[in-house]
NUGUSE-141164 format. One record per atom (N, C-alpha, C): residue number from 0; residue in three letters; atom name; z, x, y. Coordinates in pm, whole numbers, plus 50000, padded with zeros to 5 digits. Each point is the difference from the previous one (the first is absolute). Example, Ala and Ser with C-alpha at 12.3 -4.5 7.8 and 13.67 -1.06 7.14 Angstrom:
2
+-----+---------+-------+-------+-------+-------+
: num : residuo : atomo :     Z :     X :     Y :
+-----+---------+-------+-------+-------+-------+
:   0 :     ALA :     N : 50780 : 51319 : 49431 :
:   0 :     ALA :    CA : 50000 : 49911 : 50119 :
:   0 :     ALA :     C : 50000 : 50090 : 50120 :
:   1 :     SER :     N : 49928 : 49965 : 50105 :
:   1 :     SER :    CA : 50006 : 50082 : 50119 :
:   1 :     SER :     C : 50073 : 49923 : 50109 :
+-----+---------+-------+-------+-------+-------+
***
This chain:
104
+-----+---------+-------+-------+-------+-------+
: num : residuo : atomo :     Z :     X :     Y :
+-----+---------+-------+-------+-------+-------+
:   0 :     MET :     N : 50872 : 49000 : 48573 :
:   0 :     MET :    CA : 49892 : 50096 : 49995 :
:   0 :     MET :     C : 49880 : 49931 : 49936 :
:   1 :     SER :     N : 49884 : 50020 : 50064 :
:   1 :     SER :    CA : 49881 : 49933 : 49951 :
:   1 :     SER :     C : 49876 : 50083 : 50032 :
:   2 :     GLU :     N : 49888 : 49959 : 49943 :
:   2 :     GLU :    CA : 49873 : 50064 : 50031 :
:   2 :     GLU :     C : 49941 : 49926 : 50119 :
:   3 :     ILE :     N : 49965 : 50075 : 50103 :
:   3 :     ILE :    CA : 49943 : 49942 : 50121 :
:   3 :     ILE :     C : 49860 : 50054 : 50020 :
:   4 :     ASP :     N : 49923 : 49936 : 50084 :
:   4 :     ASP :    CA : 49869 : 50048 : 50037 :
:   4 :     ASP :     C : 50019 : 50116 : 50098 :
:   5 :     ALA :     N : 49923 : 50107 : 49985 :
:   5 :     ALA :    CA : 50010 : 50115 : 50090 :
:   5 :     ALA :     C : 49985 : 49958 : 50145 :
:   6 :     GLY :     N : 49918 : 49899 : 50026 :
:   6 :     GLY :    CA : 49979 : 49952 : 50136 :
:   6 :     GLY :     C : 50122 : 49938 : 50064 :
:   7 :     GLU :     N : 50102 : 49969 : 49920 :
:   7 :     GLU :    CA : 50124 : 49946 : 50056 :
:   7 :     GLU :     C : 50070 : 50103 : 50088 :
:   8 :     VAL :     N : 50002 : 50125 : 49955 :
:   8 :     VAL :    CA : 50073 : 50103 : 50073 :
:   8 :     VAL :     C : 49909 : 50097 : 50074 :
:   9 :     LEU :     N : 49875 : 50014 : 49953 :
:   9 :     LEU :    CA : 49905 : 50094 : 50061 :
:   9 :     LEU :     C : 49893 : 49920 : 50072 :
:  10 :     PRO :     N : 49982 : 50025 : 50130 :
:  10 :     PRO :    CA : 49922 : 49909 : 50083 :
:  10 :     PRO :     C : 49850 : 49994 : 49975 :
:  11 :     ASN :     N : 49939 : 50104 : 49938 :
:  11 :     ASN :    CA : 49855 : 49995 : 49982 :
:  11 :     ASN :     C : 49956 : 50094 : 49888 :
:  12 :     ASP :     N : 49872 : 49992 : 49965 :
:  12 :     ASP :    CA : 49945 : 50081 : 49892 :
:  12 :     ASP :     C : 50009 : 50149 : 50029 :
:  13 :     ARG :     N : 49980 : 50039 : 50125 :
:  13 :     ARG :    CA : 50008 : 50143 : 50036 :
:  13 :     ARG :     C : 50138 : 50055 : 49970 :
:  14 :     VAL :     N : 50104 : 49929 : 50039 :
:  14 :     VAL :    CA : 50137 : 50046 : 49973 :
:  14 :     VAL :     C : 50027 : 49999 : 49850 :
:  15 :     GLN :     N : 49950 : 49901 : 49930 :
:  15 :     GLN :    CA : 50019 : 49996 : 49856 :
:  15 :     GLN :     C : 49937 : 50122 : 49934 :
:  16 :     GLN :     N : 49883 : 50042 : 50045 :
:  16 :     GLN :    CA : 49937 : 50119 : 49944 :
:  16 :     GLN :     C : 50079 : 50126 : 50036 :
:  17 :     MET :     N : 50060 : 50004 : 50117 :
:  17 :     MET :    CA : 50084 : 50113 : 50039 :
:  17 :     MET :     C : 50123 : 50008 : 49908 :
:  18 :     VAL :     N : 50054 : 49886 : 49962 :
:  18 :     VAL :    CA : 50112 : 49997 : 49905 :
:  18 :     VAL :     C : 49952 : 50052 : 49865 :
:  19 :     ALA :     N : 49887 : 49951 : 49953 :
:  19 :     ALA :    CA : 49946 : 50041 : 49871 :
:  19 :     ALA :     C : 49975 : 50151 : 49996 :
:  20 :     ASN :     N : 49962 : 50057 : 50115 :
:  20 :     ASN :    CA : 49972 : 50143 : 50009 :
:  20 :     ASN :     C : 50125 : 50084 : 50027 :
:  21 :     GLY :     N : 50116 : 49935 : 50014 :
:  21 :     GLY :    CA : 50125 : 50072 : 50025 :
:  21 :     GLY :     C : 50022 : 50040 : 50144 :
:  22 :     GLU :     N : 49918 : 49949 : 50091 :
:  22 :     GLU :    CA : 50010 : 50035 : 50142 :
:  22 :     GLU :     C : 50103 : 49916 : 50074 :
:  23 :     VAL :     N : 50033 : 49883 : 49946 :
:  23 :     VAL :    CA : 50097 : 49909 : 50061 :
:  23 :     VAL :     C : 50103 : 49964 : 49893 :
:  24 :     THR :     N : 50128 : 50019 : 50034 :
:  24 :     THR :    CA : 50108 : 49971 : 49905 :
:  24 :     THR :     C : 50101 : 49899 : 50053 :
:  25 :     GLN :     N : 49976 : 49953 : 50121 :
:  25 :     GLN :    CA : 50086 : 49897 : 50057 :
:  25 :     GLN :     C : 49924 : 49924 : 50107 :
:  26 :     MET :     N : 50052 : 49882 : 50034 :
:  26 :     MET :    CA : 49936 : 49917 : 50102 :
:  26 :     MET :     C : 50108 : 49924 : 50074 :
:  27 :     HIS :     N : 50003 : 50015 : 50133 :
:  27 :     HIS :    CA : 50088 : 49919 : 50083 :
:  27 :     HIS :     C : 49925 : 49874 : 50040 :
:  28 :     ARG :     N : 50066 : 49888 : 49989 :
:  28 :     ARG :    CA : 49942 : 49871 : 50039 :
:  28 :     ARG :     C : 50104 : 49926 : 50083 :
:  29 :     GLY :     N : 49958 : 49892 : 50063 :
:  29 :     GLY :    CA : 50088 : 49922 : 50086 :
:  29 :     GLY :     C : 50103 : 49918 : 49924 :
:  30 :     GLN :     N : 49980 : 49985 : 49871 :
:  30 :     GLN :    CA : 50095 : 49926 : 49917 :
:  30 :     GLN :     C : 49988 : 50052 : 49857 :
:  31 :     ALA :     N : 50090 : 49959 : 49913 :
:  31 :     ALA :    CA : 49995 : 50041 : 49860 :
:  31 :     ALA :     C : 49890 : 49923 : 49928 :
:  32 :     TYR :     N : 49908 : 50074 : 49938 :
:  32 :     TYR :    CA : 49892 : 49940 : 49924 :
:  32 :     TYR :     C : 50017 : 50023 : 49850 :
:  33 :     ALA :     N : 50105 : 50072 : 49963 :
:  33 :     ALA :    CA : 50028 : 50029 : 49860 :
:  33 :     ALA :     C : 50150 : 50026 : 49985 :
:  34 :     GLU :     N : 50044 : 50004 : 49876 :
:  34 :     GLU :    CA : 50138 : 50034 : 49969 :
:  34 :     GLU :     C : 50001 : 50123 : 49911 :
:  35 :     GLU :     N : 50110 : 50075 : 50003 :
:  35 :     GLU :    CA : 50013 : 50113 : 49909 :
:  35 :     GLU :     C : 49977 : 49952 : 49858 :
:  36 :     GLY :     N : 49922 : 50076 : 49926 :
:  36 :     GLY :    CA : 49969 : 49965 : 49862 :
:  36 :     GLY :     C : 49869 : 49927 : 49983 :
:  37 :     ASP :     N : 49945 : 49943 : 50109 :
:  37 :     ASP :    CA : 49868 : 49937 : 49991 :
:  37 :     ASP :     C : 49896 : 50106 : 49966 :
:  38 :     THR :     N : 49893 : 49959 : 49935 :
:  38 :     THR :    CA : 49890 : 50090 : 49969 :
:  38 :     THR :     C : 49869 : 49940 : 50052 :
:  39 :     PHE :     N : 49903 : 50088 : 50022 :
:  39 :     PHE :    CA : 49866 : 49956 : 50036 :
:  39 :     PHE :     C : 49901 : 50099 : 49940 :
:  40 :     GLU :     N : 49876 : 49958 : 49989 :
:  40 :     GLU :    CA : 49898 : 50081 : 49935 :
:  40 :     GLU :     C : 49886 : 50028 : 50098 :
:  41 :     ILE :     N : 49952 : 50125 : 49995 :
:  41 :     ILE :    CA : 49881 : 50040 : 50075 :
:  41 :     ILE :     C : 49911 : 50078 : 49903 :
:  42 :     ASP :     N : 49879 : 49953 : 49983 :
:  42 :     ASP :    CA : 49902 : 50068 : 49913 :
:  42 :     ASP :     C : 50059 : 50032 : 49862 :
:  43 :     GLY :     N : 50074 : 49906 : 49944 :
:  43 :     GLY :    CA : 50055 : 50017 : 49866 :
:  43 :     GLY :     C : 50127 : 50081 : 49992 :
:  44 :     GLU :     N : 50048 : 50054 : 50112 :
:  44 :     GLU :    CA : 50125 : 50076 : 50000 :
:  44 :     GLU :     C : 50111 : 49913 : 50058 :
:  45 :     THR :     N : 50114 : 50002 : 49934 :
:  45 :     THR :    CA : 50114 : 49920 : 50045 :
:  45 :     THR :     C : 50092 : 50084 : 50089 :
:  46 :     PHE :     N : 50045 : 49939 : 50108 :
:  46 :     PHE :    CA : 50095 : 50061 : 50093 :
:  46 :     PHE :     C : 50124 : 49913 : 50005 :
:  47 :     ALA :     N : 50116 : 50064 : 50015 :
:  47 :     ALA :    CA : 50126 : 49928 : 50010 :
:  47 :     ALA :     C : 50058 : 50017 : 50139 :
:  48 :     VAL :     N : 50052 : 49891 : 50054 :
:  48 :     VAL :    CA : 50072 : 50004 : 50127 :
:  48 :     VAL :     C : 50141 : 50050 : 49968 :
:  49 :     VAL :     N : 50035 : 50117 : 50054 :
:  49 :     VAL :    CA : 50128 : 50062 : 49964 :
:  49 :     VAL :     C : 50105 : 49989 : 50110 :
:  50 :     ASP :     N : 49958 : 49958 : 50120 :
:  50 :     ASP :    CA : 50097 : 49985 : 50109 :
:  50 :     ASP :     C : 49943 : 49904 : 50104 :
:  51 :     VAL :     N : 50083 : 49910 : 50046 :
:  51 :     VAL :    CA : 49967 : 49910 : 50111 :
:  51 :     VAL :     C : 50117 : 50007 : 50096 :
:  52 :     THR :     N : 49975 : 50055 : 50120 :
:  52 :     THR :    CA : 50107 : 50028 : 50094 :
:  52 :     THR :     C : 49968 : 49943 : 50138 :
:  53 :     HIS :     N : 50095 : 49928 : 50059 :
:  53 :     HIS :    CA : 49985 : 49951 : 50136 :
:  53 :     HIS :     C : 50033 : 50113 : 50096 :
:  54 :     ARG :     N : 49912 : 50019 : 50099 :
:  54 :     ARG :    CA : 50014 : 50109 : 50098 :
:  54 :     ARG :     C : 49954 : 49950 : 50135 :
:  55 :     THR :     N : 49993 : 50090 : 50096 :
:  55 :     THR :    CA : 49936 : 49972 : 50128 :
:  55 :     THR :     C : 49890 : 50103 : 50021 :
:  56 :     LEU :     N : 49906 : 49969 : 50088 :
:  56 :     LEU :    CA : 49894 : 50097 : 50028 :
:  56 :     LEU :     C : 50058 : 50133 : 50048 :
:  57 :     GLY :     N : 50112 : 49994 : 50071 :
:  57 :     GLY :    CA : 50065 : 50122 : 50049 :
:  57 :     GLY :     C : 50052 : 50089 : 49890 :
:  58 :     ASP :     N : 50017 : 49947 : 49879 :
:  58 :     ASP :    CA : 50045 : 50079 : 49885 :
:  58 :     ASP :     C : 49890 : 50086 : 49940 :
:  59 :     LEU :     N : 49874 : 49967 : 50028 :
:  59 :     LEU :    CA : 49888 : 50069 : 49936 :
:  59 :     LEU :     C : 49991 : 50145 : 50046 :
:  60 :     THR :     N : 49961 : 50086 : 49906 :
:  60 :     THR :    CA : 49988 : 50143 : 50024 :
:  60 :     THR :     C : 49858 : 50048 : 49968 :
:  61 :     ASP :     N : 49975 : 50126 : 50028 :
:  61 :     ASP :    CA : 49872 : 50059 : 49961 :
:  61 :     ASP :     C : 49981 : 49990 : 49849 :
:  62 :     GLU :     N : 50108 : 50017 : 49924 :
:  62 :     GLU :    CA : 49992 : 49990 : 49854 :
:  62 :     GLU :     C : 49955 : 49859 : 49958 :
:  63 :     ASP :     N : 50055 : 49898 : 50066 :
:  63 :     ASP :    CA : 49957 : 49863 : 49972 :
:  63 :     ASP :     C : 49851 : 49984 : 50030 :
:  64 :     ALA :     N : 49957 : 50052 : 50114 :
:  64 :     ALA :    CA : 49860 : 49988 : 50039 :
:  64 :     ALA :     C : 49908 : 50066 : 49896 :
:  65 :     ARG :     N : 50038 : 50118 : 49952 :
:  65 :     ARG :    CA : 49919 : 50068 : 49899 :
:  65 :     ARG :     C : 49996 : 49920 : 49870 :
:  66 :     ALA :     N : 50113 : 49937 : 49963 :
:  66 :     ALA :    CA : 50005 : 49919 : 49878 :
:  66 :     ALA :     C : 49911 : 49876 : 50011 :
:  67 :     GLU :     N : 49961 : 49966 : 50124 :
:  67 :     GLU :    CA : 49911 : 49885 : 50022 :
:  67 :     GLU :     C : 49859 : 50044 : 50036 :
:  68 :     GLY :     N : 49971 : 50129 : 49982 :
:  68 :     GLY :    CA : 49864 : 50048 : 50017 :
:  68 :     GLY :     C : 49963 : 50049 : 50138 :
:  69 :     SER :     N : 50099 : 50018 : 50088 :
:  69 :     SER :    CA : 49972 : 50052 : 50134 :
:  69 :     SER :     C : 50048 : 50144 : 50010 :
:  70 :     GLU :     N : 49942 : 50074 : 50093 :
:  70 :     GLU :    CA : 50033 : 50141 : 50020 :
:  70 :     GLU :     C : 50145 : 50017 : 50047 :
:  71 :     ASP :     N : 50043 : 49916 : 50092 :
:  71 :     ASP :    CA : 50136 : 50006 : 50053 :
:  71 :     ASP :     C : 50032 : 49866 : 50065 :
:  72 :     LEU :     N : 50118 : 49988 : 50059 :
:  72 :     LEU :    CA : 50043 : 49872 : 50056 :
:  72 :     LEU :     C : 49912 : 49956 : 50117 :
:  73 :     ASP :     N : 49957 : 50095 : 50083 :
:  73 :     ASP :    CA : 49912 : 49962 : 50112 :
:  73 :     ASP :     C : 49868 : 49942 : 49949 :
:  74 :     ALA :     N : 49944 : 50061 : 49896 :
:  74 :     ALA :    CA : 49875 : 49949 : 49941 :
:  74 :     ALA :     C : 50025 : 49863 : 49938 :
:  75 :     TYR :     N : 50115 : 49982 : 49938 :
:  75 :     TYR :    CA : 50035 : 49871 : 49941 :
:  75 :     TYR :     C : 50008 : 49892 : 50108 :
:  76 :     LYS :     N : 50065 : 50032 : 50111 :
:  76 :     LYS :    CA : 50010 : 49904 : 50111 :
:  76 :     LYS :     C : 49862 : 49961 : 50052 :
:  77 :     ARG :     N : 49913 : 50100 : 50018 :
:  77 :     ARG :    CA : 49864 : 49971 : 50047 :
:  77 :     ARG :     C : 49926 : 49911 : 49900 :
:  78 :     ARG :     N : 50018 : 50028 : 49871 :
:  78 :     ARG :    CA : 49935 : 49918 : 49897 :
:  78 :     ARG :     C : 50049 : 49857 : 50004 :
:  79 :     MET :     N : 50130 : 49980 : 50017 :
:  79 :     MET :    CA : 50054 : 49864 : 50006 :
:  79 :     MET :     C : 49946 : 49925 : 50121 :
:  80 :     GLU :     N : 49990 : 50068 : 50113 :
:  80 :     GLU :    CA : 49945 : 49937 : 50120 :
:  80 :     GLU :     C : 49853 : 49963 : 49979 :
:  81 :     MET :     N : 49925 : 50087 : 49932 :
:  81 :     MET :    CA : 49858 : 49974 : 49975 :
:  81 :     MET :     C : 49984 : 49884 : 49901 :
:  82 :     VAL :     N : 50075 : 50004 : 49891 :
:  82 :     VAL :    CA : 49990 : 49898 : 49896 :
:  82 :     VAL :     C : 50037 : 49862 : 50052 :
:  83 :     HIS :     N : 50104 : 49995 : 50082 :
:  83 :     HIS :    CA : 50050 : 49872 : 50049 :
:  83 :     HIS :     C : 49942 : 49960 : 50135 :
:  84 :     GLY :     N : 49916 : 50085 : 50056 :
:  84 :     GLY :    CA : 49937 : 49969 : 50127 :
:  84 :     GLY :     C : 50102 : 49978 : 50110 :
:  85 :     GLY :     N : 49973 : 49907 : 50087 :
:  85 :     GLY :    CA : 50090 : 49972 : 50112 :
:  85 :     GLY :     C : 50125 : 49923 : 49961 :
:  86 :     ASN :     N : 50014 : 49970 : 49871 :
:  86 :     ASN :    CA : 50115 : 49922 : 49954 :
:  86 :     ASN :     C : 50117 : 50086 : 49955 :
:  87 :     PHE :     N : 49997 : 50130 : 50028 :
:  87 :     PHE :    CA : 50105 : 50088 : 49951 :
:  87 :     PHE :     C : 50048 : 50091 : 50112 :
:  88 :     GLU :     N : 50130 : 50005 : 50017 :
:  88 :     GLU :    CA : 50061 : 50095 : 50093 :
:  88 :     GLU :     C : 50117 : 50064 : 49926 :
:  89 :     TRP :     N : 50002 : 50133 : 49996 :
:  89 :     TRP :    CA : 50106 : 50072 : 49930 :
:  89 :     TRP :     C : 50132 : 49976 : 50071 :
:  90 :     ASP :     N : 50098 : 49948 : 49930 :
:  90 :     ASP :    CA : 50134 : 49978 : 50052 :
:  90 :     ASP :     C : 50097 : 50054 : 49896 :
:  91 :     ASP :     N : 50073 : 50106 : 50035 :
:  91 :     ASP :    CA : 50092 : 50064 : 49906 :
:  91 :     ASP :     C : 50097 : 49902 : 49935 :
:  92 :     ASP :     N : 50029 : 49888 : 50066 :
:  92 :     ASP :    CA : 50096 : 49904 : 49947 :
:  92 :     ASP :     C : 49937 : 49893 : 49910 :
:  93 :     SER :     N : 49868 : 50002 : 49985 :
:  93 :     SER :    CA : 49934 : 49900 : 49916 :
:  93 :     SER :     C : 50036 : 50020 : 49853 :
:  94 :     ASP :     N : 50032 : 49890 : 49933 :
:  94 :     ASP :    CA : 50034 : 50005 : 49858 :
:  94 :     ASP :     C : 49875 : 50013 : 49915 :
:  95 :     VAL :     N : 50008 : 50086 : 49899 :
:  95 :     VAL :    CA : 49894 : 50018 : 49902 :
:  95 :     VAL :     C : 50064 : 50016 : 49862 :
:  96 :     VAL :     N : 49919 : 49989 : 49898 :
:  96 :     VAL :    CA : 50048 : 50016 : 49863 :
:  96 :     VAL :     C : 49915 : 50106 : 49932 :
:  97 :     ARG :     N : 50067 : 50103 : 49947 :
:  97 :     ARG :    CA : 49930 : 50106 : 49927 :
:  97 :     ARG :     C : 49993 : 49964 : 49852 :
:  98 :     HIS :     N : 49878 : 50006 : 49947 :
:  98 :     HIS :    CA : 49975 : 49980 : 49857 :
:  98 :     HIS :     C : 49957 : 50136 : 49944 :
:  99 :     VAL :     N : 50075 : 50054 : 49906 :
:  99 :     VAL :    CA : 49968 : 50127 : 49938 :
:  99 :     VAL :     C : 49954 : 49973 : 49858 :
: 100 :     PHE :     N : 49891 : 50063 : 49959 :
: 100 :     PHE :    CA : 49946 : 49975 : 49866 :
: 100 :     PHE :     C : 49954 : 50130 : 49937 :
: 101 :     GLU :     N : 49990 : 49996 : 49867 :
: 101 :     GLU :    CA : 49955 : 50117 : 49925 :
: 101 :     GLU :     C : 49932 : 49953 : 49873 :
: 102 :     PRO :     N : 49919 : 50086 : 49940 :
: 102 :     PRO :    CA : 49938 : 49962 : 49873 :
: 102 :     PRO :     C : 50109 : 49963 : 49899 :
: 103 :     ALA :     N : 49975 : 49894 : 49925 :
: 103 :     ALA :    CA : 50099 : 49953 : 49902 :
: 103 :     ALA :     C : 49982 : 50072 : 49867 :
+-----+---------+-------+-------+-------+-------+
***
């Protein structure tokens, strides 16, 4: 367990601010960017990574999408396609890693 830079697990400043505001409590990424017990800081507040779980895109639910700041899973899919441009195609079998965090 170590202190990491918020940018390691959160892709940009906008998402980091959403975490700071309590709008985002987890982030799925293509690989593990943190371990359980790691901490990171945003605007002077410390957050702890409380769960790192390997999943597939097909495992994601509307609840997961809301925890990542989207209205529902369809909105989350559209956001991923927009963010990744032509380099992203939703495949239920694609491996992802969920990082769950909370204020420490």
